[in-house]
C-alpha positions as CSV (number, residue, x, y, z in Angstrom):
1,M,66.4,141.5,118.2
2,A,69.3,139.8,119.9
3,N,67.5,136.5,120.0
4,R,66.7,136.8,116.3
5,L,70.4,137.3,115.5
6,I,71.5,134.3,117.6
7,A,68.9,132.1,116.0
8,L,69.9,133.2,112.5
9,S,73.5,132.6,113.3
10,M,72.7,129.1,114.5
11,A,70.7,128.3,111.4
12,F,73.5,129.7,109.1
13,F,76.1,127.6,111.0
14,M,74.1,124.4,110.7
15,L,73.3,125.0,107.0
16,S,77.0,125.7,106.1
17,S,78.1,122.6,108.0
18,V,75.8,120.4,106.0
19,V,76.7,122.1,102.7
20,V,80.5,122.1,103.2
21,A,81.0,118.6,104.6
22,P,80.4,116.6,101.4
23,A,83.0,118.8,99.6
24,S,85.9,116.9,101.3
25,A,85.8,114.0,98.9
26,Q,88.6,111.5,98.0
27,V,91.9,113.0,96.8
28,A,91.7,112.5,93.1
29,D,94.6,114.5,91.9
30,D,97.3,112.4,93.7
31,P,98.0,109.2,91.8
32,R,99.4,107.5,94.9
33,Q,96.1,108.0,96.8
34,P,92.9,106.0,96.4
35,S,89.9,107.5,94.7
36,V,86.8,106.5,92.7
37,E,88.9,107.1,89.5
38,N,92.0,105.4,91.0
39,P,90.9,102.2,92.9
40,H,93.9,100.0,92.0
41,M,96.5,99.4,94.7
42,H,99.9,98.2,93.4
43,F,102.6,96.1,95.1
44,W,106.3,96.9,95.1
45,G,109.3,95.6,97.1
46,T,113.0,94.7,97.3
47,S,114.7,91.9,95.5
48,D,115.4,90.0,98.8
49,L,111.8,90.4,100.1
50,S,113.1,92.4,103.1
51,S,110.6,95.1,102.3
52,C,107.2,95.2,100.5
53,W,105.0,98.3,100.1
54,T,101.9,99.5,98.3
55,H,100.4,102.6,96.8
56,F,97.9,103.5,94.0
57,D,100.3,104.8,91.3
58,S,101.0,102.1,88.7
59,N,103.8,104.2,87.2
60,D,105.8,104.8,90.4
61,S,108.1,101.8,91.0
62,T,110.7,103.9,92.8
63,G,113.0,101.6,94.9
64,S,111.3,98.4,93.7
65,A,113.3,95.5,92.3
66,E,114.0,96.0,88.6
67,E,113.4,92.3,87.9
68,G,109.8,92.7,89.0
69,Y,109.9,90.3,92.0
70,G,111.5,89.5,95.3
71,A,112.8,86.1,96.2
72,R,114.4,84.1,99.0
73,T,116.2,80.8,98.6
74,Y,116.6,78.0,101.1
75,G,119.6,75.6,100.8
76,S,118.0,73.1,103.2
77,G,115.3,72.9,105.8
78,Q,112.0,74.8,105.8
79,V,110.8,77.0,102.9
80,E,109.2,79.6,105.1
81,I,108.0,83.2,104.5
82,S,106.1,85.8,106.5
83,L,105.7,88.9,104.3
84,S,103.8,92.1,105.1
85,C,103.0,94.6,102.3
86,R,102.1,98.0,103.9
87,S,100.9,101.2,102.5
88,Q,103.9,103.5,101.8
89,D,101.8,106.6,102.3
90,N,99.1,107.6,104.8
91,F,95.8,108.3,103.2
92,K,94.9,111.9,103.0
93,E,91.2,111.2,103.2
94,N,89.2,108.3,104.4
95,M,88.5,105.5,101.9
96,Y,84.9,104.5,101.6
97,L,83.9,101.2,99.9
98,N,80.6,100.1,98.4
99,P,78.9,97.8,101.0
100,N,77.6,95.7,98.2
101,G,81.0,95.6,96.4
102,T,83.9,93.1,96.2
103,I,87.6,93.7,96.9
104,R,89.7,91.8,94.3
105,I,93.3,91.0,95.2
106,E,95.6,89.4,92.5
107,I,99.2,88.3,93.3
108,G,101.8,86.1,91.6
109,V,104.0,83.6,93.4
110,Y,106.6,81.0,92.5
111,I,107.3,78.3,95.1
112,F,109.7,75.4,95.0
113,S,109.4,73.1,98.1
114,D,108.3,69.7,99.2
115,D,104.7,69.0,100.1
116,C,103.6,67.9,103.6
117,D,100.8,66.6,105.6
118,P,99.6,69.5,107.9
119,E,98.2,67.0,110.4
120,Q,101.6,65.4,110.9
121,D,103.9,68.5,110.5
122,S,103.0,71.4,112.8
123,N,105.3,73.7,110.8
124,C,103.3,73.3,107.6
125,K,101.3,76.2,106.4
126,E,99.7,76.5,103.0
127,L,99.9,79.9,101.2
128,T,97.8,82.1,103.4
129,L,96.7,85.7,102.7
130,T,95.4,88.1,105.3
131,L,94.0,91.6,104.6
132,R,94.2,94.1,107.4
133,R,92.5,97.4,107.9
134,G,95.3,99.0,110.0
135,N,96.0,96.4,112.7
136,L,92.6,94.7,112.3
137,A,92.4,91.5,110.3
138,V,89.3,91.8,108.2
139,A,89.7,88.7,106.0
140,T,91.9,85.6,105.7
141,Q,92.1,83.0,103.0
142,T,94.2,79.8,102.5
143,F,95.2,78.6,99.0
144,P,96.1,74.9,99.2
145,S,96.0,74.3,95.5
146,V,99.0,76.6,94.7
147,S,101.8,74.6,93.1
148,V,105.1,74.0,95.0
149,D,106.8,72.5,91.9
150,G,108.5,75.7,90.7
151,D,105.6,77.1,88.6
152,N,104.5,80.7,88.2
153,E,101.1,80.8,90.0
154,Q,98.4,83.5,89.6
155,V,96.4,83.8,92.8
156,V,93.0,85.6,92.8
157,W,91.2,86.4,96.0
158,E,87.7,88.0,95.9
159,I,86.5,89.4,99.2
160,P,82.8,90.6,99.6
161,V,82.8,93.9,101.5
162,D,81.2,93.6,105.0
163,S,80.7,96.1,107.8
164,N,84.3,96.0,108.8
165,M,85.5,97.1,105.4
166,T,83.2,100.0,104.4
167,V,85.3,102.8,106.0
168,W,89.2,102.9,106.1
169,N,90.2,105.9,108.2
170,K,93.1,108.0,107.0
171,T,96.5,107.9,108.8
172,Q,95.7,104.7,110.8
173,E,93.6,102.2,108.8
174,E,95.4,101.9,105.5
175,P,95.2,98.4,103.9
176,K,98.0,95.8,104.6
177,L,98.4,92.4,102.9
178,E,100.2,89.6,104.8
179,V,101.6,86.6,103.0
180,E,102.5,83.4,104.9
181,F,103.8,80.0,103.7
182,S,105.8,77.2,105.3
183,K,106.7,73.8,103.9
184,P,109.9,71.6,104.0
185,G,112.5,71.9,101.3
186,Y,112.6,69.2,98.6
187,N,115.0,66.3,99.2
188,G,114.2,63.7,96.5
189,I,116.8,61.3,95.2
190,E,117.4,63.5,92.1
191,C,118.8,66.2,94.4
192,F,122.1,64.2,94.3
193,F,122.7,65.4,90.8
194,A,120.2,68.3,90.4
195,D,119.8,71.7,92.2
196,C,116.9,71.3,94.7
197,T,117.4,74.7,96.3
198,G,114.0,75.8,97.8
199,E,112.7,79.2,96.7
200,F,109.8,81.5,97.4
201,R,109.2,84.3,94.9
202,F,106.7,87.1,95.2
203,F,106.0,89.2,92.1
204,Y,105.5,92.9,92.0
205,S,103.3,95.1,89.8
206,N,106.1,95.9,87.4
207,N,106.9,92.2,86.6
208,E,107.5,91.0,83.1
209,D,106.3,87.5,83.7
210,G,102.6,88.2,82.9
211,M,101.5,88.1,86.6
212,D,98.7,90.5,87.5
213,V,99.6,92.0,90.8
214,E,97.2,94.6,92.3
215,A,94.2,95.0,94.7
216,N,91.1,96.6,93.3
217,F,88.8,98.3,95.9
218,P,85.2,99.3,95.1
219,I,85.7,102.9,96.2
220,I,82.7,105.3,96.4
221,N,82.5,109.0,97.2
222,M,81.7,109.9,100.8
223,T,78.3,111.3,99.9
224,E,77.4,108.0,98.3
225,A,78.2,106.3,101.6
226,V,75.4,108.3,103.3
227,D,72.0,106.7,103.3
228,P,69.5,109.6,103.9
229,E,66.6,107.3,104.7
230,G,68.5,104.9,107.1
231,E,69.1,101.2,106.7
232,D,65.5,100.4,107.7
233,G,64.0,102.8,105.1
234,G,62.7,105.1,107.9
235,D,63.5,108.7,108.6
236,G,67.2,108.3,108.9
237,D,69.8,108.3,111.6
238,G,69.4,111.1,114.2
239,G,73.0,110.6,115.3
240,S,76.0,109.4,113.4
241,L,75.8,107.5,110.1
242,P,78.4,104.8,109.4
243,G,80.8,106.0,106.8
244,G,78.8,109.2,106.3
245,L,78.2,112.6,107.9
246,P,78.2,112.4,111.7
247,G,75.3,113.9,113.4
248,F,73.5,114.9,110.2
249,G,70.1,114.3,111.8
250,L,71.1,116.2,114.9
251,M,72.2,119.2,112.8
252,A,69.0,119.2,110.8
253,G,67.0,119.1,114.1
254,L,69.0,122.0,115.5
255,G,68.5,124.0,112.3
256,A,64.8,123.5,112.5
257,L,64.7,124.7,116.1
258,A,66.7,127.8,115.2
259,I,64.3,128.6,112.4
260,A,61.4,128.1,114.7
261,A,63.0,130.4,117.2
262,V,63.2,133.1,114.6
263,A,59.6,132.7,113.6
264,A,58.4,132.8,117.3
265,N,60.5,135.9,118.0
266,H,59.0,137.6,114.9
267,R,55.4,136.9,116.1
268,T,56.3,138.3,119.5
269,E,57.5,141.5,118.1
270,Q,54.4,141.9,115.9
271,E,52.2,141.5,119.0
């Protein structure tokens, strides 16, 4: 009888673990948190570009520059920026992305500087964006065609999701966008009678200049991230599934053993 109770308890525990685990899905009722229904991350910051932050609520621009952008000016010398836009809040749940999806990042910039030859000027750096998952750089892209003539420029970056981007763990792996640029200030002859002050401007999501500024993540539910048949179409993973339920195969196996133990004990009592 005691063996039967133990076996039944084990079976119940395994079954409840499997049933309850998928219930912890993305936080959908907090507009600042990512979810399947809320996949757009927005950018905010101060007017002097001393701080840039992100969250998923398009209506919450608290603390962000009213003019809708941050800017730095350069009287002479190098027009140089190194900006990091971090998540203002820790994720309450892990963020899972479709492994066949694409992350789409859109930002707006305004740059006035001279151009340069990167092979002759070691300080030159074209507009460069880096996406990080926590501290890990998962993608980097340079945009050499962005104008430096004082024009509003819409920049679009599409990033195919790979194995480093399918799971973004809460509290430590929130996305971070880094923006870098470095070119000399403009010093043409017309600067004797015209203002040639260098400038770098980064638009925020509340801008009124028509710039689209957001990052769209192909978010899926945790249960969708689990492949019950395994990547090779076999019988599944007996250990931990990436982005899914850890040890699902192991729990199923233990549950089967527990049920077998109950059946064996029942046969013994009948004999």
